[in-house]
C-alpha positions in Angstrom: -0.3 0.1 -0.1 1.3 3.6 -0.9 2.0 5.5 1.9 3.4 9.3 2.4 5.6 11.1 5.1 7.4 14.0 5.5 10.6 14.9 7.5 12.7 18.2 7.6 16.0 18.7 7.4 17.1 22.1 8.8 20.9 22.0 8.0 21.3 22.2 4.2 23.8 24.7 2.6 22.7 24.7 -0.6 20.3 23.4 -3.6 23.0 20.8 -4.5 22.4 19.4 -0.5 19.0 18.7 -1.3 19.9 17.3 -4.5 21.8 14.8 -2.7 19.3 14.1 -0.3 16.8 13.4 -2.8 19.0 11.2 -5.1 19.9 9.2 -1.9 16.4 8.8 -0.8 15.4 7.8 -4.3 17.6 4.7 -4.1 16.0 3.4 -0.9 13.7 0.3 -1.6 10.4 1.0 -1.8 10.4 4.7 -2.4 8.3 5.7 -5.1 8.5 9.6 -5.4 10.5 12.3 -3.2 10.0 15.9 -3.2 12.9 17.8 -1.2 12.4 21.6 -0.8 15.6 23.4 -0.3 14.0 26.3 1.0 12.0 25.0 3.3 13.9 22.0 4.3 10.6 20.0 3.8 11.3 16.3 2.6 7.9 14.6 1.4 8.3 10.8 0.4 5.9 8.7 -1.5 6.6 4.8 -0.9 5.1 1.1 -0.8 5.2 0.2 2.8 5.6 -3.5 1.6 8.9 -2.9 0.9 10.1 0.4 2.4 10.7 0.9 6.4 10.3 4.6 7.3 13.2 4.3 9.7 15.1 3.7 6.6 14.4 7.4 5.3 15.9 8.8 8.2 19.5 6.7 8.4 19.9 7.5 4.8 19.5 11.3 5.7 22.0 11.1 8.5 24.3 9.1 6.1 24.5 11.6 4.1 25.5 13.9 6.8 22.2 15.9 7.3 19.9 15.8 10.7 16.4 14.8 10.1 13.6 15.9 12.2 9.9 15.1 12.2 7.7 17.2 10.0 
């Protein structure tokens, strides 16, 4: 079943940072769509909940060097 979750990332330095996170999240199994908004730090992830673990999203963001927070 498709689900959507949102996170915030407040430590982006530039639009390239947002693109890095967007690419990394796109590679997580089960993620169907990712939108990262640099100016607001909002990350919206559409995913298949039978394939993706939402905890993996925060870990993926952390692995890129950023700090995720609940939206």
